[in-house]
Structure formats: structure tokens, C-alpha cells
C-alpha beads as a LAMMPS data file, in Angstrom:
LAMMPS data file: protein, C-alpha beads

334 atoms
333 bonds

1 atom types
1 bond types

-500.0 500.0 xlo xhi
-500.0 500.0 ylo yhi
-500.0 500.0 zlo zhi

Masses

1 110.0

Atoms # bond

1 1 1 238.951 -8.072 48.610
2 1 1 235.145 -8.592 49.125
3 1 1 233.330 -7.945 45.747
4 1 1 230.380 -5.696 46.060
5 1 1 228.151 -3.373 43.974
6 1 1 228.269 0.330 44.379
7 1 1 225.054 0.302 46.470
8 1 1 227.069 -1.792 49.334
9 1 1 225.707 0.618 52.120
10 1 1 222.234 -0.729 51.461
11 1 1 223.165 -4.495 51.273
12 1 1 225.140 -4.511 54.479
13 1 1 223.789 -3.448 58.079
14 1 1 225.214 -0.259 59.469
15 1 1 225.614 0.042 63.322
16 1 1 227.012 3.069 65.600
17 1 1 230.474 1.885 66.339
18 1 1 232.102 2.197 69.882
19 1 1 234.932 4.660 69.916
20 1 1 238.233 2.882 70.368
21 1 1 238.350 3.200 74.022
22 1 1 242.117 2.581 74.832
23 1 1 241.687 3.843 78.466
24 1 1 239.309 1.026 79.208
25 1 1 241.160 -1.167 81.414
26 1 1 238.530 -3.573 82.469
27 1 1 239.485 -6.480 80.223
28 1 1 241.816 -8.767 82.250
29 1 1 245.270 -9.412 80.688
30 1 1 246.404 -12.656 82.308
31 1 1 250.035 -13.864 82.238
32 1 1 249.819 -17.635 81.628
33 1 1 252.976 -18.223 83.747
34 1 1 251.725 -16.328 86.843
35 1 1 250.893 -18.297 89.837
36 1 1 247.726 -16.614 90.193
37 1 1 246.877 -17.257 86.571
38 1 1 244.150 -20.079 87.377
39 1 1 242.123 -17.935 89.961
40 1 1 242.278 -15.004 87.464
41 1 1 241.150 -16.907 84.482
42 1 1 238.009 -18.054 86.634
43 1 1 237.306 -14.589 87.648
44 1 1 237.588 -13.211 84.142
45 1 1 235.239 -16.015 82.705
46 1 1 232.668 -15.226 85.455
47 1 1 232.575 -11.603 84.956
48 1 1 233.364 -10.986 81.345
49 1 1 233.474 -14.558 79.669
50 1 1 236.568 -13.076 77.771
51 1 1 240.007 -12.333 78.740
52 1 1 243.467 -11.562 77.141
53 1 1 246.286 -14.077 77.379
54 1 1 250.041 -13.026 77.379
55 1 1 253.194 -15.263 77.639
56 1 1 251.262 -17.911 76.161
57 1 1 254.109 -19.721 74.759
58 1 1 252.895 -19.770 71.165
59 1 1 255.677 -18.584 68.891
60 1 1 255.241 -15.199 67.156
61 1 1 256.777 -16.668 64.227
62 1 1 254.025 -18.869 63.724
63 1 1 251.346 -16.286 64.117
64 1 1 253.205 -13.956 61.603
65 1 1 253.747 -16.609 58.992
66 1 1 249.917 -17.909 58.976
67 1 1 248.810 -14.124 58.852
68 1 1 250.972 -13.513 55.707
69 1 1 249.893 -16.677 54.087
70 1 1 246.250 -15.608 54.700
71 1 1 246.826 -12.344 53.192
72 1 1 248.228 -14.056 50.051
73 1 1 245.212 -15.870 49.697
74 1 1 242.896 -12.954 50.229
75 1 1 244.809 -10.794 47.771
76 1 1 244.231 -13.405 44.966
77 1 1 241.717 -12.644 42.094
78 1 1 238.119 -13.363 43.248
79 1 1 237.669 -16.280 40.706
80 1 1 240.686 -18.093 42.184
81 1 1 239.416 -17.658 45.620
82 1 1 235.841 -18.763 44.696
83 1 1 237.350 -22.112 43.521
84 1 1 238.160 -23.014 47.233
85 1 1 234.372 -22.424 48.078
86 1 1 231.736 -22.233 49.021
87 1 1 232.135 -23.775 52.494
88 1 1 230.431 -27.063 52.686
89 1 1 231.251 -26.860 55.576
90 1 1 234.818 -26.083 55.132
91 1 1 236.222 -23.713 52.322
92 1 1 236.259 -20.033 51.186
93 1 1 233.194 -17.787 52.136
94 1 1 232.410 -14.199 51.014
95 1 1 229.804 -11.947 52.641
96 1 1 227.388 -14.743 53.580
97 1 1 227.509 -15.893 57.419
98 1 1 225.484 -19.199 57.813
99 1 1 222.293 -20.106 55.690
100 1 1 219.825 -17.747 57.532
101 1 1 220.462 -14.394 55.885
102 1 1 223.190 -13.163 57.918
103 1 1 225.863 -11.013 55.994
104 1 1 228.905 -9.165 56.854
105 1 1 231.807 -7.087 55.440
106 1 1 234.008 -10.243 55.424
107 1 1 235.632 -12.928 53.575
108 1 1 236.905 -16.093 55.380
109 1 1 238.459 -19.443 55.171
110 1 1 236.578 -22.056 57.551
111 1 1 238.864 -24.969 57.999
112 1 1 238.749 -28.400 59.929
113 1 1 241.623 -28.916 62.657
114 1 1 242.324 -32.173 61.568
115 1 1 245.872 -32.147 60.216
116 1 1 245.136 -34.610 57.320
117 1 1 242.340 -32.294 56.192
118 1 1 244.429 -29.221 56.606
119 1 1 247.357 -30.677 54.417
120 1 1 244.654 -31.588 51.740
121 1 1 242.813 -28.212 51.526
122 1 1 246.176 -26.516 51.437
123 1 1 246.721 -27.569 47.747
124 1 1 243.466 -25.570 46.716
125 1 1 244.453 -22.478 48.871
126 1 1 247.989 -22.322 47.628
127 1 1 247.988 -24.275 44.470
128 1 1 251.504 -22.753 43.494
129 1 1 253.025 -23.897 46.803
130 1 1 250.793 -25.717 48.988
131 1 1 253.682 -26.421 51.583
132 1 1 253.783 -22.825 52.365
133 1 1 250.206 -22.316 53.672
134 1 1 250.025 -26.097 54.712
135 1 1 253.060 -25.809 57.022
136 1 1 252.064 -22.478 58.336
137 1 1 248.388 -23.599 59.348
138 1 1 249.586 -26.696 60.897
139 1 1 252.233 -25.153 62.971
140 1 1 249.842 -22.516 64.226
141 1 1 246.703 -24.706 64.883
142 1 1 248.850 -27.288 66.635
143 1 1 250.566 -24.737 68.946
144 1 1 247.127 -23.040 69.559
145 1 1 245.283 -26.366 70.358
146 1 1 248.016 -27.322 72.987
147 1 1 247.729 -23.689 74.468
148 1 1 243.909 -24.171 74.619
149 1 1 244.165 -27.595 76.232
150 1 1 246.313 -26.080 78.918
151 1 1 244.048 -22.878 79.634
152 1 1 241.254 -25.415 80.123
153 1 1 243.165 -27.366 82.549
154 1 1 244.141 -24.332 84.514
155 1 1 240.612 -23.227 84.601
156 1 1 239.327 -26.776 85.830
157 1 1 241.938 -26.414 88.650
158 1 1 240.921 -22.700 89.366
159 1 1 237.264 -24.213 89.696
160 1 1 238.526 -26.976 91.978
161 1 1 237.084 -29.734 89.909
162 1 1 238.653 -33.006 89.025
163 1 1 240.042 -34.711 87.062
164 1 1 242.228 -31.810 85.739
165 1 1 241.470 -32.789 82.098
166 1 1 237.420 -32.684 82.454
167 1 1 237.226 -29.986 80.015
168 1 1 240.302 -30.421 77.891
169 1 1 239.666 -34.065 77.130
170 1 1 236.759 -32.939 75.031
171 1 1 238.960 -31.056 72.593
172 1 1 241.700 -33.647 72.737
173 1 1 239.601 -36.596 71.576
174 1 1 239.932 -37.640 68.137
175 1 1 236.304 -37.280 67.231
176 1 1 236.567 -33.469 68.725
177 1 1 234.154 -31.224 66.417
178 1 1 236.701 -28.222 66.431
179 1 1 237.448 -25.900 63.496
180 1 1 239.417 -23.021 62.604
181 1 1 238.719 -19.510 60.714
182 1 1 240.831 -17.033 59.058
183 1 1 238.874 -14.003 58.741
184 1 1 239.698 -10.979 56.391
185 1 1 237.621 -7.781 56.969
186 1 1 238.569 -5.368 54.071
187 1 1 239.085 -1.622 54.669
188 1 1 236.105 0.418 55.074
189 1 1 235.040 1.574 51.447
190 1 1 235.205 5.274 50.582
191 1 1 231.532 5.876 50.266
192 1 1 231.157 5.288 54.038
193 1 1 233.635 8.018 55.106
194 1 1 230.633 10.677 55.148
195 1 1 228.653 8.451 57.680
196 1 1 230.195 9.867 60.677
197 1 1 230.174 7.434 63.742
198 1 1 228.750 4.729 61.726
199 1 1 230.396 1.475 60.680
200 1 1 229.657 -1.616 58.510
201 1 1 229.165 -4.814 60.457
202 1 1 231.922 -7.089 59.608
203 1 1 230.490 -9.921 61.763
204 1 1 227.261 -9.583 63.584
205 1 1 226.877 -9.825 67.238
206 1 1 226.831 -13.545 68.533
207 1 1 227.949 -15.764 70.933
208 1 1 230.167 -18.831 69.982
209 1 1 228.438 -22.144 70.613
210 1 1 231.640 -24.277 71.181
211 1 1 233.428 -24.781 74.675
212 1 1 236.346 -22.138 73.892
213 1 1 237.491 -19.826 71.364
214 1 1 241.068 -18.748 70.896
215 1 1 241.473 -15.503 68.807
216 1 1 244.263 -13.602 67.601
217 1 1 244.356 -10.654 65.140
218 1 1 246.569 -8.013 63.575
219 1 1 246.842 -4.509 65.087
220 1 1 243.468 -3.197 63.504
221 1 1 240.731 -2.194 65.609
222 1 1 237.022 -3.629 65.152
223 1 1 236.436 -6.444 67.842
224 1 1 233.705 -5.207 70.333
225 1 1 232.295 -7.318 73.432
226 1 1 229.068 -6.750 75.285
227 1 1 229.485 -6.369 78.993
228 1 1 226.774 -7.882 81.343
229 1 1 225.180 -4.504 81.718
230 1 1 224.614 -4.328 77.936
231 1 1 227.266 -1.794 77.157
232 1 1 229.352 -2.434 74.219
233 1 1 233.156 -1.805 74.468
234 1 1 236.237 -1.873 71.916
235 1 1 238.664 -4.235 72.603
236 1 1 242.241 -2.779 71.838
237 1 1 244.009 -5.209 69.410
238 1 1 247.166 -6.696 70.313
239 1 1 248.963 -8.964 67.698
240 1 1 251.264 -10.650 70.047
241 1 1 248.531 -11.856 72.538
242 1 1 245.431 -13.994 72.457
243 1 1 242.057 -13.437 73.392
244 1 1 239.989 -16.175 74.938
245 1 1 236.253 -16.369 74.796
246 1 1 233.928 -18.649 76.768
247 1 1 231.339 -20.334 74.559
248 1 1 227.934 -21.566 74.980
249 1 1 228.845 -25.120 75.986
250 1 1 231.188 -24.034 78.731
251 1 1 228.415 -21.682 80.027
252 1 1 226.274 -24.675 80.363
253 1 1 228.768 -26.996 81.767
254 1 1 229.459 -24.432 84.709
255 1 1 225.843 -23.999 85.032
256 1 1 225.879 -20.367 83.994
257 1 1 228.844 -19.509 86.345
258 1 1 230.733 -18.434 83.261
259 1 1 229.090 -16.310 80.707
260 1 1 229.382 -17.001 76.887
261 1 1 230.692 -13.478 75.734
262 1 1 228.493 -11.719 73.155
263 1 1 230.730 -10.106 70.557
264 1 1 230.931 -8.433 67.216
265 1 1 233.272 -6.987 64.560
266 1 1 232.811 -3.756 62.937
267 1 1 234.653 -2.130 60.070
268 1 1 235.488 1.329 60.207
269 1 1 239.239 1.606 59.536
270 1 1 241.258 2.204 56.220
271 1 1 243.241 -0.696 57.372
272 1 1 242.168 -4.509 56.800
273 1 1 241.582 -6.570 59.951
274 1 1 242.906 -10.090 59.731
275 1 1 241.967 -12.717 62.497
276 1 1 242.650 -16.211 63.298
277 1 1 240.138 -18.136 65.495
278 1 1 240.433 -21.678 66.854
279 1 1 236.956 -22.972 67.927
280 1 1 237.315 -25.817 70.480
281 1 1 234.182 -28.064 70.118
282 1 1 233.483 -31.492 71.731
283 1 1 232.529 -34.800 69.899
284 1 1 229.276 -34.792 68.130
285 1 1 228.010 -37.298 70.593
286 1 1 229.032 -35.653 73.806
287 1 1 226.387 -34.891 76.211
288 1 1 226.702 -31.246 77.533
289 1 1 225.265 -30.607 80.680
290 1 1 226.090 -29.014 83.928
291 1 1 228.986 -30.786 85.731
292 1 1 227.808 -32.068 88.973
293 1 1 230.901 -30.974 90.820
294 1 1 229.817 -27.473 90.172
295 1 1 226.202 -27.716 91.248
296 1 1 225.767 -27.291 94.885
297 1 1 223.452 -29.385 97.084
298 1 1 219.942 -28.112 96.561
299 1 1 220.891 -25.943 93.748
300 1 1 218.803 -26.416 90.400
301 1 1 220.456 -26.902 86.902
302 1 1 219.608 -24.245 84.627
303 1 1 219.911 -26.233 81.437
304 1 1 218.443 -29.424 79.954
305 1 1 220.804 -32.057 78.839
306 1 1 221.782 -32.203 74.996
307 1 1 224.467 -33.545 72.746
308 1 1 226.788 -31.280 71.004
309 1 1 225.081 -32.513 67.650
310 1 1 221.688 -31.198 68.830
311 1 1 222.981 -27.867 69.796
312 1 1 225.053 -27.536 66.668
313 1 1 221.965 -28.370 64.482
314 1 1 219.673 -25.929 66.531
315 1 1 222.438 -23.231 66.118
316 1 1 222.475 -23.637 62.401
317 1 1 218.775 -22.928 62.149
318 1 1 219.149 -19.679 63.863
319 1 1 220.421 -16.115 63.089
320 1 1 223.651 -14.764 64.638
321 1 1 222.019 -12.612 67.204
322 1 1 219.433 -15.064 68.504
323 1 1 219.672 -16.595 71.939
324 1 1 220.627 -20.060 71.025
325 1 1 220.901 -21.290 74.453
326 1 1 217.286 -20.011 75.251
327 1 1 215.659 -23.450 73.716
328 1 1 217.659 -25.439 76.138
329 1 1 217.092 -23.310 79.390
330 1 1 214.961 -24.924 81.909
331 1 1 211.777 -23.295 82.986
332 1 1 212.259 -21.706 86.437
333 1 1 210.144 -22.646 89.171
334 1 1 207.812 -19.938 90.459

Bonds

1 1 1 2
2 1 2 3
3 1 3 4
4 1 4 5
5 1 5 6
6 1 6 7
7 1 7 8
8 1 8 9
9 1 9 10
10 1 10 11
11 1 11 12
12 1 12 13
13 1 13 14
14 1 14 15
15 1 15 16
16 1 16 17
17 1 17 18
18 1 18 19
19 1 19 20
20 1 20 21
21 1 21 22
22 1 22 23
23 1 23 24
24 1 24 25
25 1 25 26
26 1 26 27
27 1 27 28
28 1 28 29
29 1 29 30
30 1 30 31
31 1 31 32
32 1 32 33
33 1 33 34
34 1 34 35
35 1 35 36
36 1 36 37
37 1 37 38
38 1 38 39
39 1 39 40
40 1 40 41
41 1 41 42
42 1 42 43
43 1 43 44
44 1 44 45
45 1 45 46
46 1 46 47
47 1 47 48
48 1 48 49
49 1 49 50
50 1 50 51
51 1 51 52
52 1 52 53
53 1 53 54
54 1 54 55
55 1 55 56
56 1 56 57
57 1 57 58
58 1 58 59
59 1 59 60
60 1 60 61
61 1 61 62
62 1 62 63
63 1 63 64
64 1 64 65
65 1 65 66
66 1 66 67
67 1 67 68
68 1 68 69
69 1 69 70
70 1 70 71
71 1 71 72
72 1 72 73
73 1 73 74
74 1 74 75
75 1 75 76
76 1 76 77
77 1 77 78
78 1 78 79
79 1 79 80
80 1 80 81
81 1 81 82
82 1 82 83
83 1 83 84
84 1 84 85
85 1 85 86
86 1 86 87
87 1 87 88
88 1 88 89
89 1 89 90
90 1 90 91
91 1 91 92
92 1 92 93
93 1 93 94
94 1 94 95
95 1 95 96
96 1 96 97
97 1 97 98
98 1 98 99
99 1 99 100
100 1 100 101
101 1 101 102
102 1 102 103
103 1 103 104
104 1 104 105
105 1 105 106
106 1 106 107
107 1 107 108
108 1 108 109
109 1 109 110
110 1 110 111
111 1 111 112
112 1 112 113
113 1 113 114
114 1 114 115
115 1 115 116
116 1 116 117
117 1 117 118
118 1 118 119
119 1 119 120
120 1 120 121
121 1 121 122
122 1 122 123
123 1 123 124
124 1 124 125
125 1 125 126
126 1 126 127
127 1 127 128
128 1 128 129
129 1 129 130
130 1 130 131
131 1 131 132
132 1 132 133
133 1 133 134
134 1 134 135
135 1 135 136
136 1 136 137
137 1 137 138
138 1 138 139
139 1 139 140
140 1 140 141
141 1 141 142
142 1 142 143
143 1 143 144
144 1 144 145
145 1 145 146
146 1 146 147
147 1 147 148
148 1 148 149
149 1 149 150
150 1 150 151
151 1 151 152
152 1 152 153
153 1 153 154
154 1 154 155
155 1 155 156
156 1 156 157
157 1 157 158
158 1 158 159
159 1 159 160
160 1 160 161
161 1 161 162
162 1 162 163
163 1 163 164
164 1 164 165
165 1 165 166
166 1 166 167
167 1 167 168
168 1 168 169
169 1 169 170
170 1 170 171
171 1 171 172
172 1 172 173
173 1 173 174
174 1 174 175
175 1 175 176
176 1 176 177
177 1 177 178
178 1 178 179
179 1 179 180
180 1 180 181
181 1 181 182
182 1 182 183
183 1 183 184
184 1 184 185
185 1 185 186
186 1 186 187
187 1 187 188
188 1 188 189
189 1 189 190
190 1 190 191
191 1 191 192
192 1 192 193
193 1 193 194
194 1 194 195
195 1 195 196
196 1 196 197
197 1 197 198
198 1 198 199
199 1 199 200
200 1 200 201
201 1 201 202
202 1 202 203
203 1 203 204
204 1 204 205
205 1 205 206
206 1 206 207
207 1 207 208
208 1 208 209
209 1 209 210
210 1 210 211
211 1 211 212
212 1 212 213
213 1 213 214
214 1 214 215
215 1 215 216
216 1 216 217
217 1 217 218
218 1 218 219
219 1 219 220
220 1 220 221
221 1 221 222
222 1 222 223
223 1 223 224
224 1 224 225
225 1 225 226
226 1 226 227
227 1 227 228
228 1 228 229
229 1 229 230
230 1 230 231
231 1 231 232
232 1 232 233
233 1 233 234
234 1 234 235
235 1 235 236
236 1 236 237
237 1 237 238
238 1 238 239
239 1 239 240
240 1 240 241
241 1 241 242
242 1 242 243
243 1 243 244
244 1 244 245
245 1 245 246
246 1 246 247
247 1 247 248
248 1 248 249
249 1 249 250
250 1 250 251
251 1 251 252
252 1 252 253
253 1 253 254
254 1 254 255
255 1 255 256
256 1 256 257
257 1 257 258
258 1 258 259
259 1 259 260
260 1 260 261
261 1 261 262
262 1 262 263
263 1 263 264
264 1 264 265
265 1 265 266
266 1 266 267
267 1 267 268
268 1 268 269
269 1 269 270
270 1 270 271
271 1 271 272
272 1 272 273
273 1 273 274
274 1 274 275
275 1 275 276
276 1 276 277
277 1 277 278
278 1 278 279
279 1 279 280
280 1 280 281
281 1 281 282
282 1 282 283
283 1 283 284
284 1 284 285
285 1 285 286
286 1 286 287
287 1 287 288
288 1 288 289
289 1 289 290
290 1 290 291
291 1 291 292
292 1 292 293
293 1 293 294
294 1 294 295
295 1 295 296
296 1 296 297
297 1 297 298
298 1 298 299
299 1 299 300
300 1 300 301
301 1 301 302
302 1 302 303
303 1 303 304
304 1 304 305
305 1 305 306
306 1 306 307
307 1 307 308
308 1 308 309
309 1 309 310
310 1 310 311
311 1 311 312
312 1 312 313
313 1 313 314
314 1 314 315
315 1 315 316
316 1 316 317
317 1 317 318
318 1 318 319
319 1 319 320
320 1 320 321
321 1 321 322
322 1 322 323
323 1 323 324
324 1 324 325
325 1 325 326
326 1 326 327
327 1 327 328
328 1 328 329
329 1 329 330
330 1 330 331
331 1 331 332
332 1 332 333
333 1 333 334
């Protein structure tokens, strides 16, 4: 578990958590096998920047096995986990999120999606039997990557842009700058039980800078998203499904038609939350700009061109809650 002193409530930010609103049905649940899925994905990305994906084709066995291996690692003595960190950029992290002062009630593994790199770090994560973690993470990541490629190609078809792989090719390229996280949010500490209606921040509000994020968690509450009117809503967990996030880069490439969803994780449960996220990023040299086919004649582009390396460098200097796209927005004509 996360190592903390007794004054943890003073060290970590507290917020008023959303009540788990199981009656909220606004978040789209999209069946990947449905003939209407492409149009539904586009609509969901425009309205929420977020949707739930079912019938996705990723075996439940892959999800459960990696979750089990992740829990085994997080249950190790702290000294053993610390030997896998700090993340530079990959490895084990505890509490600290980025270099600029953000902290959370979290510990995590940040990994490359390169299969050779995954095999290599597995010997540190699970030295007793590295094959167990290695096979689990490679099977899971490979399957989720394939699913993410298909989702982006379905979105491209839904947008009626060509070629079909205009988005997915950025993730498929050998130099793709994608990464993978396994997050562990320990149960809420007993000293917070008296703070009715308040919760520890597990991961502060932010948007993801990449093109697309693919999240899967166990059946523990905590994920919240911000709607376009500024309302925060709790996302009911579903360990058999995936949640797809629009990232900042995809917002730019669609010239603002898709919205990068602001989200956060709070910890208010006596049960640990485990999530696994694939972040699909382009090569560092890729130029990120609105796709010409999505800019109507006479319509202004909203963003300056930049490389993924430029944006990544800029994001690394910011705090989680900062509007990282603001620096790259064009000034609107009066």
C-alpha cells in the first residue's frame, strides 16, 4: 500500500466527491459489433469525449490475469516496490504525479508498450517468476492495442475521412510514443471516515495529452468525468468493459469537434481500485494539426501546428489541472 505518515489528510488534497449516481445513464455504452457503432462513437466523442465500449473482443482472461499480477506487485513490501522506481520515465511511482508538485492517493507502474521493454522490466517487477507478469502484460497490451486501432478506424469512417487508418497509423508506427499504466488506489484511510462527503484525491483533474486512452478498472468506484456544463459525474465501474477517452491531440486533429474529457479519480471506498490504461500516442516527430478534411471551406483552424514532442515537453512543465492546450490555441479574430 501507499506509505504515508499519520497526517495524511494534511498532505493530500480533499474534495467533495460525487455520490455514485448509478441512475446517470448519459454516458454512452457502445457495442463495438453494432452496425451503428461508428456513428455512435463520433456522437459520443463530440458530446462527452468519452464512452463505454462493450463486445470489444479483448478476452476477460487477459484483463483478470494482469489485474491479479498487478495486485501481487502492489502487495509487496515497500522496499521491493521502490527498487522498480522511481519512474525515469518508466517504473514504479508512489504519491508523486509528475515533477511539478501534484500528488495523489496512488501508487502505479508506468510502462512502455514496446514488447521488448515490457519483457525486460518484468524481471524487476516479478523477479521470482518474471514470466507471469511478462506474459500477462504482453497479452493484455497487445490485445488492447489492436482494439484501439480498430476503434480509431471506426471513428475515421464515422467522420467520413480517408484513409481509414489516418488516425490509427499514428499508434501503429514503430516509433509510436505510447505508454501503459497500472494504477493502484489503496482503500480510504480510517481517519477520513469522519469527513462526511469528502474524499482523498487519487488522481487530480486533468485531460490526457495523447490521441486516445483506453481504460479498464476493477469494480470499485472512483472515476469521475466533467461534462461540458462543468458538472462532475461519477462513472459506474464495469470490469468487463473499457472506457475510451478522447485525448488533447485528437481534439486538435478534429479542430475541436471532439472534446478531450477532463477526469479525475477520488478515493472514498474501503476497497482498493485498480485501473489499467493504454495511452495511444503518436511518434515524437509527428505534426499535430487539424485534419484538412475536417475543416470546412472558410472555417478557421483553432490550433497552431506543433509536434508531439513539443506538446509533450510543454505538458511536462504544467500542473495536472492546467489547460495545456491553451498555449497552442490560435487567438480568435475579433
